[in-house]
Backbone atoms as SQL, in Angstrom:
CREATE TABLE atoms (id INTEGER PRIMARY KEY, chain TEXT, resi INTEGER, resn TEXT, atom TEXT, x REAL, y REAL, z REAL);
INSERT INTO atoms VALUES
  (1, 'A', 1, 'LEU', 'N', 223.066, 110.374, 99.043),
  (2, 'A', 1, 'LEU', 'CA', 222.278, 111.135, 100.008),
  (3, 'A', 1, 'LEU', 'C', 221.781, 110.161, 101.067),
  (4, 'A', 2, 'ARG', 'N', 222.121, 110.434, 102.313),
  (5, 'A', 2, 'ARG', 'CA', 221.743, 109.521, 103.391),
  (6, 'A', 2, 'ARG', 'C', 221.522, 110.275, 104.690),
  (7, 'A', 3, 'VAL', 'N', 220.845, 109.633, 105.613),
  (8, 'A', 3, 'VAL', 'CA', 220.664, 110.170, 106.961),
  (9, 'A', 3, 'VAL', 'C', 221.952, 109.893, 107.722),
  (10, 'A', 4, 'SER', 'N', 222.520, 110.923, 108.332),
  (11, 'A', 4, 'SER', 'CA', 223.774, 110.721, 109.056),
  (12, 'A', 4, 'SER', 'C', 223.557, 110.473, 110.543),
  (13, 'A', 5, 'ARG', 'N', 222.450, 111.007, 111.099),
  (14, 'A', 5, 'ARG', 'CA', 222.180, 110.849, 112.523),
  (15, 'A', 5, 'ARG', 'C', 220.708, 111.078, 112.789),
  (16, 'A', 6, 'ILE', 'N', 220.174, 110.356, 113.754),
  (17, 'A', 6, 'ILE', 'CA', 218.808, 110.595, 114.225),
  (18, 'A', 6, 'ILE', 'C', 218.909, 110.956, 115.708),
  (19, 'A', 7, 'TRP', 'N', 218.310, 112.092, 116.050),
  (20, 'A', 7, 'TRP', 'CA', 218.405, 112.629, 117.413),
  (21, 'A', 7, 'TRP', 'C', 217.078, 112.480, 118.146),
  (22, 'A', 8, 'LEU', 'N', 217.160, 112.155, 119.420),
  (23, 'A', 8, 'LEU', 'CA', 216.023, 112.239, 120.324),
  (24, 'A', 8, 'LEU', 'C', 216.061, 113.643, 120.917),
  (25, 'A', 9, 'LEU', 'N', 214.941, 114.359, 120.831),
  (26, 'A', 9, 'LEU', 'CA', 214.872, 115.738, 121.299),
  (27, 'A', 9, 'LEU', 'C', 213.999, 115.857, 122.539),
  (28, 'A', 10, 'ASP', 'N', 214.385, 116.753, 123.407),
  (29, 'A', 10, 'ASP', 'CA', 213.552, 117.137, 124.541),
  (30, 'A', 10, 'ASP', 'C', 212.733, 118.339, 124.066),
  (31, 'A', 11, 'ALA', 'N', 211.465, 118.114, 123.755),
  (32, 'A', 11, 'ALA', 'CA', 210.621, 119.173, 123.208),
  (33, 'A', 11, 'ALA', 'C', 210.219, 120.184, 124.275),
  (34, 'A', 12, 'ALA', 'N', 210.256, 119.811, 125.534),
  (35, 'A', 12, 'ALA', 'CA', 209.912, 120.754, 126.605),
  (36, 'A', 12, 'ALA', 'C', 211.034, 121.769, 126.812),
  (37, 'A', 13, 'GLU', 'N', 212.287, 121.305, 126.683),
  (38, 'A', 13, 'GLU', 'CA', 213.453, 122.177, 126.886),
  (39, 'A', 13, 'GLU', 'C', 214.069, 122.636, 125.563),
  (40, 'A', 14, 'ASP', 'N', 213.523, 122.175, 124.434),
  (41, 'A', 14, 'ASP', 'CA', 214.016, 122.553, 123.102),
  (42, 'A', 14, 'ASP', 'C', 215.508, 122.290, 122.932),
  (43, 'A', 15, 'ARG', 'N', 215.893, 121.031, 123.204),
  (44, 'A', 15, 'ARG', 'CA', 217.309, 120.667, 123.073),
  (45, 'A', 15, 'ARG', 'C', 217.437, 119.203, 122.652),
  (46, 'A', 16, 'ARG', 'N', 218.594, 118.873, 122.104),
  (47, 'A', 16, 'ARG', 'CA', 218.906, 117.489, 121.762),
  (48, 'A', 16, 'ARG', 'C', 219.268, 116.741, 123.034),
  (49, 'A', 17, 'LEU', 'N', 218.708, 115.518, 123.177),
  (50, 'A', 17, 'LEU', 'CA', 219.052, 114.675, 124.322),
  (51, 'A', 17, 'LEU', 'C', 220.207, 113.744, 123.987),
  (52, 'A', 18, 'ARG', 'N', 220.062, 112.997, 122.886),
  (53, 'A', 18, 'ARG', 'CA', 221.080, 112.027, 122.506),
  (54, 'A', 18, 'ARG', 'C', 220.778, 111.483, 121.116),
  (55, 'A', 19, 'VAL', 'N', 221.782, 110.833, 120.543),
  (56, 'A', 19, 'VAL', 'CA', 221.583, 110.147, 119.272),
  (57, 'A', 19, 'VAL', 'C', 220.692, 108.945, 119.547),
  (58, 'A', 20, 'LEU', 'N', 219.727, 108.732, 118.665),
  (59, 'A', 20, 'LEU', 'CA', 218.801, 107.614, 118.807),
  (60, 'A', 20, 'LEU', 'C', 219.254, 106.498, 117.871),
  (61, 'A', 21, 'ASN', 'N', 219.774, 105.423, 118.452),
  (62, 'A', 21, 'ASN', 'CA', 220.269, 104.286, 117.675),
  (63, 'A', 21, 'ASN', 'C', 219.239, 103.170, 117.625),
  (64, 'A', 22, 'ASN', 'N', 219.408, 102.286, 116.666),
  (65, 'A', 22, 'ASN', 'CA', 218.530, 101.129, 116.551),
  (66, 'A', 22, 'ASN', 'C', 218.565, 100.317, 117.843),
  (67, 'A', 23, 'GLY', 'N', 217.409, 99.957, 118.349),
  (68, 'A', 23, 'GLY', 'CA', 217.312, 99.160, 119.570),
  (69, 'A', 23, 'GLY', 'C', 217.347, 99.977, 120.852),
  (70, 'A', 24, 'ALA', 'N', 217.370, 101.304, 120.741),
  (71, 'A', 24, 'ALA', 'CA', 217.455, 102.156, 121.937),
  (72, 'A', 24, 'ALA', 'C', 216.200, 102.038, 122.792),
  (73, 'A', 25, 'ASN', 'N', 216.391, 102.192, 124.082),
  (74, 'A', 25, 'ASN', 'CA', 215.280, 102.300, 125.026),
  (75, 'A', 25, 'ASN', 'C', 215.172, 103.755, 125.447),
  (76, 'A', 26, 'ILE', 'N', 213.955, 104.246, 125.483),
  (77, 'A', 26, 'ILE', 'CA', 213.709, 105.615, 125.922),
  (78, 'A', 26, 'ILE', 'C', 212.869, 105.551, 127.183),
  (79, 'A', 27, 'ALA', 'N', 213.384, 106.117, 128.261),
  (80, 'A', 27, 'ALA', 'CA', 212.595, 106.217, 129.482),
  (81, 'A', 27, 'ALA', 'C', 211.718, 107.451, 129.351),
  (82, 'A', 28, 'LEU', 'N', 210.416, 107.285, 129.516),
  (83, 'A', 28, 'LEU', 'CA', 209.517, 108.420, 129.383),
  (84, 'A', 28, 'LEU', 'C', 209.825, 109.513, 130.394),
  (85, 'A', 29, 'SER', 'N', 210.583, 109.174, 131.437),
  (86, 'A', 29, 'SER', 'CA', 210.975, 110.171, 132.439),
  (87, 'A', 29, 'SER', 'C', 212.194, 110.986, 131.993),
  (88, 'A', 30, 'GLU', 'N', 212.802, 110.643, 130.845),
  (89, 'A', 30, 'GLU', 'CA', 213.974, 111.366, 130.340),
  (90, 'A', 30, 'GLU', 'C', 213.670, 112.833, 130.045),
  (91, 'A', 31, 'ALA', 'N', 212.444, 113.090, 129.629),
  (92, 'A', 31, 'ALA', 'CA', 212.040, 114.459, 129.285),
  (93, 'A', 31, 'ALA', 'C', 210.536, 114.565, 129.415),
  (94, 'A', 32, 'GLY', 'N', 210.049, 115.787, 129.484),
  (95, 'A', 32, 'GLY', 'CA', 208.608, 115.988, 129.588),
  (96, 'A', 32, 'GLY', 'C', 207.877, 115.770, 128.281),
  (97, 'A', 33, 'ALA', 'N', 208.585, 115.950, 127.163),
  (98, 'A', 33, 'ALA', 'CA', 207.984, 115.821, 125.842),
  (99, 'A', 33, 'ALA', 'C', 209.096, 115.460, 124.861),
  (100, 'A', 34, 'PHE', 'N', 208.762, 114.676, 123.838),
  (101, 'A', 34, 'PHE', 'CA', 209.774, 114.200, 122.901),
  (102, 'A', 34, 'PHE', 'C', 209.472, 114.601, 121.468),
  (103, 'A', 35, 'ASN', 'N', 210.546, 114.718, 120.692),
  (104, 'A', 35, 'ASN', 'CA', 210.474, 114.880, 119.251),
  (105, 'A', 35, 'ASN', 'C', 211.693, 114.154, 118.694),
  (106, 'A', 36, 'ILE', 'N', 211.741, 113.954, 117.396),
  (107, 'A', 36, 'ILE', 'CA', 212.860, 113.284, 116.747),
  (108, 'A', 36, 'ILE', 'C', 213.332, 114.151, 115.594),
  (109, 'A', 37, 'GLU', 'N', 214.655, 114.311, 115.486),
  (110, 'A', 37, 'GLU', 'CA', 215.255, 115.084, 114.399),
  (111, 'A', 37, 'GLU', 'C', 216.191, 114.180, 113.612),
  (112, 'A', 38, 'ALA', 'N', 216.210, 114.325, 112.304),
  (113, 'A', 38, 'ALA', 'CA', 217.154, 113.597, 111.458),
  (114, 'A', 38, 'ALA', 'C', 218.089, 114.587, 110.798),
  (115, 'A', 39, 'GLU', 'N', 219.372, 114.235, 110.757),
  (116, 'A', 39, 'GLU', 'CA', 220.364, 115.016, 110.031),
  (117, 'A', 39, 'GLU', 'C', 220.683, 114.266, 108.749),
  (118, 'A', 40, 'ILE', 'N', 220.939, 114.998, 107.683),
  (119, 'A', 40, 'ILE', 'CA', 221.352, 114.357, 106.437),
  (120, 'A', 40, 'ILE', 'C', 222.714, 114.890, 106.041),
  (121, 'A', 41, 'ASN', 'N', 223.463, 114.037, 105.331),
  (122, 'A', 41, 'ASN', 'CA', 224.766, 114.495, 104.854),
  (123, 'A', 41, 'ASN', 'C', 224.567, 115.581, 103.808),
  (124, 'A', 42, 'LEU', 'N', 225.556, 116.390, 103.578),
  (125, 'A', 42, 'LEU', 'CA', 225.402, 117.541, 102.703),
  (126, 'A', 42, 'LEU', 'C', 225.977, 117.328, 101.308),
  (127, 'A', 43, 'GLU', 'N', 226.401, 116.125, 100.969),
  (128, 'A', 43, 'GLU', 'CA', 226.949, 115.844, 99.638),
  (129, 'A', 43, 'GLU', 'C', 226.159, 114.725, 98.990),
  (130, 'A', 44, 'PRO', 'N', 225.272, 114.927, 98.063),
  (131, 'A', 44, 'PRO', 'CA', 224.773, 116.215, 97.594),
  (132, 'A', 44, 'PRO', 'C', 223.823, 116.833, 98.622),
  (133, 'A', 45, 'VAL', 'N', 223.537, 118.085, 98.461),
  (134, 'A', 45, 'VAL', 'CA', 222.693, 118.803, 99.419),
  (135, 'A', 45, 'VAL', 'C', 221.307, 118.178, 99.482),
  (136, 'A', 46, 'GLY', 'N', 220.889, 117.806, 100.675),
  (137, 'A', 46, 'GLY', 'CA', 219.556, 117.255, 100.870),
  (138, 'A', 46, 'GLY', 'C', 218.508, 118.359, 100.883),
  (139, 'A', 47, 'ARG', 'N', 217.362, 118.082, 100.370),
  (140, 'A', 47, 'ARG', 'CA', 216.321, 119.093, 100.259),
  (141, 'A', 47, 'ARG', 'C', 215.058, 118.745, 101.036),
  (142, 'A', 48, 'SER', 'N', 214.807, 117.471, 101.289),
  (143, 'A', 48, 'SER', 'CA', 213.613, 117.100, 102.053),
  (144, 'A', 48, 'SER', 'C', 213.798, 115.708, 102.643),
  (145, 'A', 49, 'LEU', 'N', 212.978, 115.414, 103.650),
  (146, 'A', 49, 'LEU', 'CA', 212.992, 114.106, 104.302),
  (147, 'A', 49, 'LEU', 'C', 211.560, 113.631, 104.475),
  (148, 'A', 50, 'ASN', 'N', 211.381, 112.340, 104.375),
  (149, 'A', 50, 'ASN', 'CA', 210.094, 111.739, 104.694),
  (150, 'A', 50, 'ASN', 'C', 210.281, 110.863, 105.929),
  (151, 'A', 51, 'PHE', 'N', 209.478, 111.129, 106.959),
  (152, 'A', 51, 'PHE', 'CA', 209.462, 110.309, 108.174),
  (153, 'A', 51, 'PHE', 'C', 208.273, 109.365, 108.092),
  (154, 'A', 52, 'ASN', 'N', 208.483, 108.100, 108.400),
  (155, 'A', 52, 'ASN', 'CA', 207.405, 107.125, 108.429),
  (156, 'A', 52, 'ASN', 'C', 207.542, 106.340, 109.730),
  (157, 'A', 53, 'LEU', 'N', 206.590, 106.527, 110.637),
  (158, 'A', 53, 'LEU', 'CA', 206.616, 105.870, 111.940),
  (159, 'A', 53, 'LEU', 'C', 205.572, 104.771, 111.969),
  (160, 'A', 54, 'ASN', 'N', 206.009, 103.564, 112.334),
  (161, 'A', 54, 'ASN', 'CA', 205.124, 102.393, 112.460),
  (162, 'A', 54, 'ASN', 'C', 204.277, 102.164, 111.211),
  (163, 'A', 55, 'ASN', 'N', 204.955, 102.002, 110.069),
  (164, 'A', 55, 'ASN', 'CA', 204.289, 101.674, 108.799),
  (165, 'A', 55, 'ASN', 'C', 203.187, 102.641, 108.413),
  (166, 'A', 56, 'GLY', 'N', 203.443, 103.931, 108.595),
  (167, 'A', 56, 'GLY', 'CA', 202.492, 104.939, 108.147),
  (168, 'A', 56, 'GLY', 'C', 201.498, 105.405, 109.196),
  (169, 'A', 57, 'ALA', 'N', 201.609, 104.894, 110.442),
  (170, 'A', 57, 'ALA', 'CA', 200.721, 105.391, 111.502),
  (171, 'A', 57, 'ALA', 'C', 200.918, 106.891, 111.656),
  (172, 'A', 58, 'VAL', 'N', 202.163, 107.334, 111.490),
  (173, 'A', 58, 'VAL', 'CA', 202.494, 108.761, 111.428),
  (174, 'A', 58, 'VAL', 'C', 203.426, 108.914, 110.241),
  (175, 'A', 59, 'GLU', 'N', 203.082, 109.821, 109.328),
  (176, 'A', 59, 'GLU', 'CA', 203.953, 110.106, 108.194),
  (177, 'A', 59, 'GLU', 'C', 204.082, 111.615, 108.058),
  (178, 'A', 60, 'LYS', 'N', 205.317, 112.077, 107.854),
  (179, 'A', 60, 'LYS', 'CA', 205.561, 113.522, 107.801),
  (180, 'A', 60, 'LYS', 'C', 206.660, 113.806, 106.811),
  (181, 'A', 61, 'MET', 'N', 206.467, 114.854, 106.018),
  (182, 'A', 61, 'MET', 'CA', 207.467, 115.336, 105.098),
  (183, 'A', 61, 'MET', 'C', 208.002, 116.656, 105.644),
  (184, 'A', 62, 'GLU', 'N', 209.326, 116.830, 105.589),
  (185, 'A', 62, 'GLU', 'CA', 209.955, 118.077, 106.020),
  (186, 'A', 62, 'GLU', 'C', 210.806, 118.612, 104.879),
  (187, 'A', 63, 'ASN', 'N', 210.661, 119.904, 104.599),
  (188, 'A', 63, 'ASN', 'CA', 211.401, 120.541, 103.513),
  (189, 'A', 63, 'ASN', 'C', 212.511, 121.469, 103.987),
  (190, 'A', 64, 'HIS', 'N', 212.694, 121.608, 105.289),
  (191, 'A', 64, 'HIS', 'CA', 213.720, 122.513, 105.786),
  (192, 'A', 64, 'HIS', 'C', 214.312, 121.978, 107.076),
  (193, 'A', 65, 'SER', 'N', 215.534, 122.375, 107.323),
  (194, 'A', 65, 'SER', 'CA', 216.235, 121.984, 108.534),
  (195, 'A', 65, 'SER', 'C', 215.798, 122.907, 109.684),
  (196, 'A', 66, 'PRO', 'N', 215.658, 122.404, 110.883),
  (197, 'A', 66, 'PRO', 'CA', 215.867, 121.029, 111.302),
  (198, 'A', 66, 'PRO', 'C', 214.713, 120.144, 110.839),
  (199, 'A', 67, 'TYR', 'N', 215.061, 118.962, 110.381),
  (200, 'A', 67, 'TYR', 'CA', 214.070, 117.997, 109.896),
  (201, 'A', 67, 'TYR', 'C', 213.538, 117.234, 111.108),
  (202, 'A', 68, 'THR', 'N', 212.324, 117.550, 111.556),
  (203, 'A', 68, 'THR', 'CA', 211.776, 116.945, 112.766),
  (204, 'A', 68, 'THR', 'C', 210.450, 116.244, 112.486),
  (205, 'A', 69, 'LEU', 'N', 210.235, 115.150, 113.171),
  (206, 'A', 69, 'LEU', 'CA', 209.027, 114.355, 112.974),
  (207, 'A', 69, 'LEU', 'C', 207.773, 115.089, 113.438),
  (208, 'A', 70, 'ALA', 'N', 207.821, 115.708, 114.596),
  (209, 'A', 70, 'ALA', 'CA', 206.629, 116.387, 115.120),
  (210, 'A', 70, 'ALA', 'C', 206.598, 117.874, 114.772),
  (211, 'A', 71, 'GLY', 'N', 207.634, 118.364, 114.108),
  (212, 'A', 71, 'GLY', 'CA', 207.661, 119.759, 113.695),
  (213, 'A', 71, 'GLY', 'C', 208.336, 120.661, 114.707),
  (214, 'A', 72, 'ASP', 'N', 208.545, 121.885, 114.286),
  (215, 'A', 72, 'ASP', 'CA', 209.175, 122.891, 115.125),
  (216, 'A', 72, 'ASP', 'C', 208.669, 124.259, 114.681),
  (217, 'A', 73, 'GLY', 'N', 208.847, 125.212, 115.526),
  (218, 'A', 73, 'GLY', 'CA', 208.402, 126.570, 115.215),
  (219, 'A', 73, 'GLY', 'C', 209.371, 127.581, 115.761),
  (220, 'A', 74, 'VAL', 'N', 208.944, 128.823, 115.773),
  (221, 'A', 74, 'VAL', 'CA', 209.790, 129.885, 116.297),
  (222, 'A', 74, 'VAL', 'C', 209.933, 129.728, 117.805),
  (223, 'A', 75, 'PRO', 'N', 211.099, 130.093, 118.354),
  (224, 'A', 75, 'PRO', 'CA', 211.284, 129.976, 119.798),
  (225, 'A', 75, 'PRO', 'C', 210.258, 130.816, 120.564),
  (226, 'A', 76, 'LEU', 'N', 209.916, 130.357, 121.736),
  (227, 'A', 76, 'LEU', 'CA', 209.003, 131.098, 122.589),
  (228, 'A', 76, 'LEU', 'C', 209.684, 132.370, 123.085),
  (229, 'A', 77, 'PRO', 'N', 208.927, 133.447, 123.333),
  (230, 'A', 77, 'PRO', 'CA', 209.527, 134.686, 123.847),
  (231, 'A', 77, 'PRO', 'C', 210.316, 134.409, 125.128),
  (232, 'A', 78, 'GLY', 'N', 211.527, 134.960, 125.191),
  (233, 'A', 78, 'GLY', 'CA', 212.371, 134.782, 126.365),
  (234, 'A', 78, 'GLY', 'C', 213.192, 133.512, 126.357),
  (235, 'A', 79, 'SER', 'N', 213.011, 132.672, 125.343),
  (236, 'A', 79, 'SER', 'CA', 213.738, 131.408, 125.262),
  (237, 'A', 79, 'SER', 'C', 215.114, 131.629, 124.653),
  (238, 'A', 80, 'ASN', 'N', 216.089, 130.847, 125.102),
  (239, 'A', 80, 'ASN', 'CA', 217.430, 130.883, 124.510),
  (240, 'A', 80, 'ASN', 'C', 217.588, 129.850, 123.414),
  (241, 'A', 81, 'ALA', 'N', 216.549, 129.078, 123.150),
  (242, 'A', 81, 'ALA', 'CA', 216.615, 127.999, 122.162),
  (243, 'A', 81, 'ALA', 'C', 216.533, 128.545, 120.741),
  (244, 'A', 82, 'ASP', 'N', 217.097, 127.783, 119.788),
  (245, 'A', 82, 'ASP', 'CA', 217.019, 128.137, 118.366),
  (246, 'A', 82, 'ASP', 'C', 215.656, 127.799, 117.785),
  (247, 'A', 83, 'ARG', 'N', 214.989, 126.795, 118.354),
  (248, 'A', 83, 'ARG', 'CA', 213.715, 126.301, 117.835),
  (249, 'A', 83, 'ARG', 'C', 212.757, 126.029, 118.983),
  (250, 'A', 84, 'ASN', 'N', 211.497, 125.887, 118.637),
  (251, 'A', 84, 'ASN', 'CA', 210.477, 125.455, 119.580),
  (252, 'A', 84, 'ASN', 'C', 209.979, 124.102, 119.084),
  (253, 'A', 85, 'TYR', 'N', 210.613, 123.032, 119.561),
  (254, 'A', 85, 'TYR', 'CA', 210.256, 121.686, 119.113),
  (255, 'A', 85, 'TYR', 'C', 208.885, 121.295, 119.643),
  (256, 'A', 86, 'ARG', 'N', 208.083, 120.673, 118.809),
  (257, 'A', 86, 'ARG', 'CA', 206.754, 120.216, 119.210),
  (258, 'A', 86, 'ARG', 'C', 206.830, 118.798, 119.762),
  (259, 'A', 87, 'ASP', 'N', 205.898, 118.466, 120.626),
  (260, 'A', 87, 'ASP', 'CA', 205.840, 117.159, 121.283),
  (261, 'A', 87, 'ASP', 'C', 205.178, 116.130, 120.373),
  (262, 'A', 88, 'MET', 'N', 205.741, 114.915, 120.319),
  (263, 'A', 88, 'MET', 'CA', 205.170, 113.814, 119.542),
  (264, 'A', 88, 'MET', 'C', 204.056, 113.099, 120.290),
  (265, 'A', 89, 'GLY', 'N', 204.004, 113.265, 121.604),
  (266, 'A', 89, 'GLY', 'CA', 203.020, 112.529, 122.380),
  (267, 'A', 89, 'GLY', 'C', 203.352, 111.046, 122.479),
  (268, 'A', 90, 'LEU', 'N', 204.640, 110.723, 122.583),
  (269, 'A', 90, 'LEU', 'CA', 205.057, 109.317, 122.682),
  (270, 'A', 90, 'LEU', 'C', 204.491, 108.661, 123.938),
  (271, 'A', 91, 'THR', 'N', 204.024, 107.456, 123.789),
  (272, 'A', 91, 'THR', 'CA', 203.620, 106.628, 124.919),
  (273, 'A', 91, 'THR', 'C', 204.486, 105.379, 124.908),
  (274, 'A', 92, 'ALA', 'N', 204.440, 104.610, 125.983),
  (275, 'A', 92, 'ALA', 'CA', 205.239, 103.389, 126.045),
  (276, 'A', 92, 'ALA', 'C', 204.855, 102.465, 124.895),
  (277, 'A', 93, 'GLY', 'N', 205.858, 101.846, 124.295),
  (278, 'A', 93, 'GLY', 'CA', 205.595, 100.927, 123.192),
  (279, 'A', 93, 'GLY', 'C', 206.839, 100.704, 122.357),
  (280, 'A', 94, 'VAL', 'N', 206.681, 99.950, 121.302),
  (281, 'A', 94, 'VAL', 'CA', 207.765, 99.668, 120.359),
  (282, 'A', 94, 'VAL', 'C', 207.468, 100.440, 119.079),
  (283, 'A', 95, 'TYR', 'N', 208.462, 101.164, 118.591),
  (284, 'A', 95, 'TYR', 'CA', 208.305, 102.001, 117.416),
  (285, 'A', 95, 'TYR', 'C', 209.334, 101.628, 116.360),
  (286, 'A', 96, 'THR', 'N', 208.944, 101.740, 115.104),
  (287, 'A', 96, 'THR', 'CA', 209.864, 101.589, 113.987),
  (288, 'A', 96, 'THR', 'C', 209.757, 102.850, 113.143),
  (289, 'A', 97, 'LEU', 'N', 210.900, 103.485, 112.922),
  (290, 'A', 97, 'LEU', 'CA', 210.953, 104.741, 112.183),
  (291, 'A', 97, 'LEU', 'C', 211.829, 104.559, 110.949),
  (292, 'A', 98, 'THR', 'N', 211.291, 104.931, 109.788),
  (293, 'A', 98, 'THR', 'CA', 212.068, 104.965, 108.556),
  (294, 'A', 98, 'THR', 'C', 212.150, 106.404, 108.094),
  (295, 'A', 99, 'VAL', 'N', 213.365, 106.862, 107.838),
  (296, 'A', 99, 'VAL', 'CA', 213.611, 108.229, 107.385),
  (297, 'A', 99, 'VAL', 'C', 214.265, 108.138, 106.007),
  (298, 'A', 100, 'THR', 'N', 213.642, 108.795, 105.014),
  (299, 'A', 100, 'THR', 'CA', 214.144, 108.748, 103.645),
  (300, 'A', 100, 'THR', 'C', 214.433, 110.159, 103.149),
  (301, 'A', 101, 'PRO', 'N', 215.690, 110.434, 102.754),
  (302, 'A', 101, 'PRO', 'CA', 216.029, 111.759, 102.213),
  (303, 'A', 101, 'PRO', 'C', 215.780, 111.827, 100.704),
  (304, 'A', 102, 'TYR', 'N', 215.498, 113.027, 100.226),
  (305, 'A', 102, 'TYR', 'CA', 215.319, 113.296, 98.797),
  (306, 'A', 102, 'TYR', 'C', 216.116, 114.546, 98.446),
  (307, 'A', 103, 'ASN', 'N', 216.589, 114.641, 97.200),
  (308, 'A', 103, 'ASN', 'CA', 217.374, 115.812, 96.820),
  (309, 'A', 103, 'ASN', 'C', 216.519, 116.944, 96.247),
  (310, 'A', 104, 'GLU', 'N', 215.210, 116.806, 96.294),
  (311, 'A', 104, 'GLU', 'CA', 214.286, 117.861, 95.880),
  (312, 'A', 104, 'GLU', 'C', 213.269, 118.090, 96.996),
  (313, 'A', 105, 'ARG', 'N', 212.599, 119.208, 96.957),
  (314, 'A', 105, 'ARG', 'CA', 211.550, 119.493, 97.937),
  (315, 'A', 105, 'ARG', 'C', 210.366, 118.549, 97.729),
  (316, 'A', 106, 'THR', 'N', 209.555, 118.391, 98.728),
  (317, 'A', 106, 'THR', 'CA', 208.305, 117.620, 98.787),
  (318, 'A', 106, 'THR', 'C', 208.497, 116.135, 99.027),
  (319, 'A', 107, 'ALA', 'N', 209.713, 115.653, 99.174),
  (320, 'A', 107, 'ALA', 'CA', 209.988, 114.241, 99.483),
  (321, 'A', 107, 'ALA', 'C', 209.291, 113.284, 98.529),
  (322, 'A', 108, 'THR', 'N', 209.085, 113.722, 97.312),
  (323, 'A', 108, 'THR', 'CA', 208.525, 112.829, 96.288),
  (324, 'A', 108, 'THR', 'C', 209.249, 113.009, 94.968),
  (325, 'A', 109, 'ALA', 'N', 209.872, 114.169, 94.759),
  (326, 'A', 109, 'ALA', 'CA', 210.530, 114.454, 93.487),
  (327, 'A', 109, 'ALA', 'C', 212.034, 114.252, 93.620),
  (328, 'A', 110, 'GLY', 'N', 212.685, 114.127, 92.495),
  (329, 'A', 110, 'GLY', 'CA', 214.134, 114.022, 92.483),
  (330, 'A', 110, 'GLY', 'C', 214.610, 112.641, 92.878),
  (331, 'A', 111, 'THR', 'N', 215.868, 112.596, 93.255),
  (332, 'A', 111, 'THR', 'CA', 216.508, 111.333, 93.601),
  (333, 'A', 111, 'THR', 'C', 216.236, 110.979, 95.053),
  (334, 'A', 112, 'ARG', 'N', 215.807, 109.749, 95.237),
  (335, 'A', 112, 'ARG', 'CA', 215.572, 109.238, 96.590),
  (336, 'A', 112, 'ARG', 'C', 216.897, 108.747, 97.155),
  (337, 'A', 113, 'GLY', 'N', 217.215, 109.183, 98.368),
  (338, 'A', 113, 'GLY', 'CA', 218.429, 108.724, 99.021),
  (339, 'A', 113, 'GLY', 'C', 218.210, 107.383, 99.703),
  (340, 'A', 114, 'THR', 'N', 219.186, 106.965, 100.463),
  (341, 'A', 114, 'THR', 'CA', 219.133, 105.689, 101.167),
  (342, 'A', 114, 'THR', 'C', 218.279, 105.817, 102.427),
  (343, 'A', 115, 'PRO', 'N', 217.193, 105.036, 102.531),
  (344, 'A', 115, 'PRO', 'CA', 216.378, 105.078, 103.750),
  (345, 'A', 115, 'PRO', 'C', 217.144, 104.514, 104.956),
  (346, 'A', 116, 'THR', 'N', 216.869, 105.073, 106.114),
  (347, 'A', 116, 'THR', 'CA', 217.407, 104.575, 107.379),
  (348, 'A', 116, 'THR', 'C', 216.247, 104.149, 108.253),
  (349, 'A', 117, 'THR', 'N', 216.310, 102.930, 108.783),
  (350, 'A', 117, 'THR', 'CA', 215.242, 102.420, 109.650),
  (351, 'A', 117, 'THR', 'C', 215.827, 102.061, 111.004),
  (352, 'A', 118, 'ILE', 'N', 215.176, 102.525, 112.055),
  (353, 'A', 118, 'ILE', 'CA', 215.556, 102.153, 113.425),
  (354, 'A', 118, 'ILE', 'C', 214.297, 101.740, 114.170),
  (355, 'A', 119, 'SER', 'N', 214.488, 100.896, 115.156),
  (356, 'A', 119, 'SER', 'CA', 213.408, 100.520, 116.092),
  (357, 'A', 119, 'SER', 'C', 213.847, 100.955, 117.477),
  (358, 'A', 120, 'PHE', 'N', 212.872, 101.412, 118.259),
  (359, 'A', 120, 'PHE', 'CA', 213.168, 101.856, 119.623),
  (360, 'A', 120, 'PHE', 'C', 211.956, 101.635, 120.490);
């Protein structure tokens, strides 16, 4: 069980911007608001993810797809988007994100998958 991709999301437009790789630079002008989504491989089926940003400055557990750091909700009325991504409130700086998948809900039970860490 592993993270297959980490996406940078435009939370204002509710869309994926690009894959977020280790060492990436993000221009704050790229979007009005940001969120991060992690994809996990489906063999075995992933059930939850734990996000840890900057050694616990922000920590979030997600039990359902899309697995997003700042969360998501139902699309706004009149929107063509599948989700309403929430803004992380990113400011300029250096960030380290570790994403750990688990094969059970709550990101504490079951088998822990391989953590993925990126800095951006």
